[in-house]
Structure formats: structure tokens, C-alpha cells
N, C-alpha and C positions, 0 to 999 in steps of 0.2 A: 286574611291571615298572615302573619310574616313568620319565616322560618329563619332561626339564628345559626350561624356555622362559626364555631370556635375552631381557629386554624391549628392549635395546638391538638386537636383530636380528629380534625377533617383530613381525609388523605391528601398529599399534596397533589396530585393530578386535579382533583375535585374542586381544591380551593383555588388552583391556577385558572382552570376553567370559569370559575366564578368571578375573579378579578378582570379578565380578559374580558367576559363577556359585559360586565359592568362598567368597567372604566373604557370606554369606547365613543366616538372612533379615535385611534390614536395615530398621528401621524408617522410615517415610515422612513428612517435613516438608512439610506442605501449606502454603506460605507467601505472605502477601499483604503486597504493597508498594505504594508510590505513587511516581510520577517527580515532577519539581521542577513540573510544570504539574497535579498531583494526579490524574492519569490512575491508575487501579488495575488491578495485577496480580495473579494468582494461580497458582501453579505447584507441582507436586509434586518432591521432592527425596529420592533414597534414600540418598545419601550423606550420611548426619545420624546424630547423637547428643546425650545429654547427657554433657558433660565435668566438671562441678562443681557443687556444692551451695552454695558459700559461699565468692564469690558465685555465683548461679545462674547458669549456662553452657550454653547450647545451641549446636551447631556443625552448619551444613549446607554444602554445595558445590555451587552452580551452574557445571558443567563447560562449558567451551566448545563449540561445536558440533563433532562430530566430521568434517562434512562441510564447511564452512565457515569454522570457526576462530572465529567470532564469539561473542560473549559473551552470555549471556541477558539478558533484560530484567530479570529480578530482580536480578542482580549489578549492571546500570547502576543501577536504582533506589535500592538501598542505599547506593551512592556518592552520589547526588544527595540522598537524605531517608534517613539512617542510622537508621531502624525498620522494624519487619517484626511480623507475627504470625504464629507457628508454630502452626498447627493440626492436630492428631492425626486420622490416617486411620483409620477403621472400616469393616468388611466393608460396612455398609449404604450407603455413599457411595463406594465405591472406583471403579464406573465413571464416576461423576461427574467422579471426580479424574483418572482416565483421560483423560477428554476435555478436561479443563482443560489437560493437557499438551501440547495441539496446538499447532503453532506458528504461532498467530494473529498477526496485525500488533501493533504495539506499542500501538496506541491502541483494541484490542479489550479488553473488560473480560470476563475468564473467569468471574466470577460470573455474568454473564447468559448466558453460552455454555454453561456448564455446570450451570446452574438452582440455584446455590446463592443463599442468602439473606446478605445483607450487612450484620453486626452493627456498629453503631459501637463504637469501642475507648474506653477510658476515658483512657489518657495518650497513647498513639500515633495517629498520623494513618492508618496502613492500617486496614481495618475487619479484624472477626474472620469466621469462618464458622459462623453459627449452628448449621448441622447438625453439626459437630464437638464431641464431649462434652468436650474439652480443648484450650484455646486459651492461647496465653502471649504477651502483650504484650512485646516486647523492643525495646531500644535496641541498636544495630549498634556494638560497641566497636572492630572491626578488620576489614578484608578482607585477607586475605593469597593473592596470587597465586601458583600453583604452577607456572605454566610459560605460554607463548605459543602453544603449537600448538593444534590440534584436540585435543578431550576432556580439555585442560588443566584442571584443578579452581581453583577459588576459593572458600578456608575464609572463610565468615562467620561471625565470633564475636558471638554475641549475648548479652546479660545480659539476663534474664528480669525485667521490673519488675512485672508483674501476671499470676496464673494464673487463669483462668476454667473450672471444673469442673462439670460438670452432676451432679446429685445422684442421677441413675439410674444412674451406674457406681460410687457408693460403697456400702461396706457398713455394718455396723451402727455400726463405729468410726471412720466418715468417712474411710476409706482407699480408694484407688480398687482396685477389686476386679476382678482378671484375667478372671474368669468372666462378668463383666457388660460388659466393656470391649468384646470382640469385633475385638480390633486386627488390621490386616491389615499383613503385611510384603513387602519385594521381594525375589523370589529372582533368578536370571539370566534372560536372554532376557525371553520374555514370561509368565512364571512368577510368580505370586503365593502367599502362604502365607496361611492364614486361622488365627488362633489361636484355635480352638474348645476348647470345654471339656475335650474329651476328649484334647486335646494339651498340657495343663498339667498337670504334677507340681510336687510341693514336695521341696526338698533341705533338710536340717539345715543352719542357718549354722555353720560352723566358725570362718571369719576374723571378727576382731573380738570373740572369746570368750576365755575363759582356758583353754578345753579345747582340747589338742593332741592329735591322732592319733597312734598309735605309729608309723605310717608302713609302707609295704610294706618297708622294711630290716630290719624287726623282726619280720616273718612269718616263721615256717620255711621253708626254702627249697623242700622238696616242694611246699608249700601255694602259695607265690608260682608255681610251676611249673606249676599246675594247667591243664588242658586241657577242664576241665569247668566249672570259673569263669570268668567273664568279668573283664576288666577293671573294669567299675563294681562287680561284686559283691565282688571283692578289695579294691577302695577302701573298700566300707562295713566289712569287717574293719579295714582299714588305720587307719580314722577312730576306732577304738575308743580310750578313753583309757589302756587297760592291757591287758595279755594276760589271760586266763584266769586263775583262780588255781587251784593244785593241787586244791582241792575240787571247783572247776567241773569240771575235766578229769574229776576221777574220777567225779564224778556223770554225766557224759557217758557214761561206759563201764559196761558192754559195750554195742558196736551190736547191734540187731536182726539175727537172722540173715538172711542174704542181702540186707542193706542196704548200700548204697556210702555211704562217709562223705560224699564229695563231693555226690552228690545230694541226701542228708539236708542237708548245710549249704546248698545251693541253696535247698530248700524254706523252710530256716529264715530265711536272707536275705531271702527274698520275702515273708516272715509278719512282718518287722521285727525279728527276733531275732539280730543279728550275734555278739553275746556266745555265744549258746549255738552258733550255727554254728560259731565259732572253737573252742570247747570241745570240738565233736564232731570237729573235724578233726584237734585236738591229741591227743584221746583215741586215735584211730586210729594216728596216728603212733607214740604210746606202745605201742600194744598191736603195732603191727610191729615196733617194736625189739625189744620182749620177746621174740617169736616168732623173731626173727631171732637173739637172743642165747641161746636155747635150743636153735636148731638147731646 
């Protein structure tokens, strides 16, 4: 059974919790800013992501307080001084980041409260967080208010001017290595996710290449209707550039006595052999068709 929620009639705290619980995990922007008097602020925001590479654009959203409706210090600062540094959060700094999220008064420097090291930026006024392995100096291009009530967001559209990346998170080719990065992401309520090595997997990239998968619609209907193969497993068959040839199908038959074609296919897919898996499934269908015809 599905429960439907209408945001116009659902209390804001309830719908807020639904959004954050469903739209997860979310990366965390640890943003440093300064006000017109040069006072430094440091705060985390999980309404955050990258939205363009040319120009390089990051967007985060400091929402209004759900209790008071007041805007965040970060929001007020970027209107006064349209610059910021977006520092990326990793596991070994996450508890300090949480401490920095406390509602300290405007004049309090969260670098000091949370024990972070302030590193001068090259172009912008706000300092960088030395402990963060990836820091982006940005100019603020636009601040878009999404509402006036409590929990209303404010999109801060930032253009990256400089990126500072620690060598310790790079692989031999100079790319950021996800196994070294140790990212932390925000879930709903008080839950976080650590992107540990065992949680990372790789998928072959299909978009942006000349290879087009055959698609689910070209898989024989009995294969699409399988109760043994999962959607992910069927998708690996549908991502193949072509159906198996008649020779491939003939080579896959006959099946070993007592062996189920779908179970064999499942094992072949797990072993990285989706074409052989599909050939086995189609050979089984041919055998069933011939047996039915003889009957």
C-alpha cells in the first residue's frame, strides 16, 4: 500500500522529514563566508550539489529556520560579501562539522568552536578549512529565495574560481580516488552515511558513448517476466549491444541435466558474462518451444 502526502495539507516538519529521508544520501557543503565586517562563519548544508562544469557551478541552500523563520548567517553573509569557500566533508572531520552546525551567535567564529584550522584563500575573502581534502573558492553569482516561511530554501549559486585538492586523495592518474576520499553524506533525521570502500561499486558507462543497449523491449517476454532475475540483472542483459547470434544460442544448449536456465544465467551475470547468460536463457526458450511443438 502506498501512502500519499499533499504538501499543502501536511505539516511542514512532517514533509521536511519525508524529503530528507527519501532524497538521500546527500553530499555536504561545509561553507565558509564572511560578513561586511570581516567576521567569519562556517556552516554545513546538505541541500547541495554540482550543477555545471563549464562554467563550474555549485549550488547549496541555507534554509530559513523552521522554528523562527529567520535566515541563516551564511545566507546573510553571501548577500553582503558574495564569496564563499565550499569545503568537502570526510569521515574524519564529521563530528567537528556537526559541532559547527550549532546555532552560535553571529559574532562567534565556528572555526574556533569546532577546532578547525583556518587557511587563507587565494582569491576570495572567506578562509578555507585546512582539514578538508577538497576546497572550492567561489564567487556567488545569484541567491534565489524559494519562499518566506520557516524551512524555505535559498539557492546560493556559486561559480568555482579555484579548486584546492589534497594529493592524498588522488590516484596515480591525478583523479580523485573514491576509495581514498572517505566521503560522508547526510541521510534523514540524525543519520549519516560513510562511503566506505565496501560500499563503492563501478558500472560501465553507457551514456556519452556510441553503444546503445538493446533495451528491455527486445528481451523475449518470458525473460522479462522472470521471477528469478532482478531488475538490475535484467538491465545488464538489456544493456548488451545486440542479441546473441544463433551460433551463440546453439553453443549454450543443451543445458546440464537438472540445471535451471535462470539460475545459470544469474551466476553468469554475477561473473560478468551477460551475453552468455542471455544465450543460455534463449537456448532454454528454444528447447521449450521445440518440446512443446513435439508434444
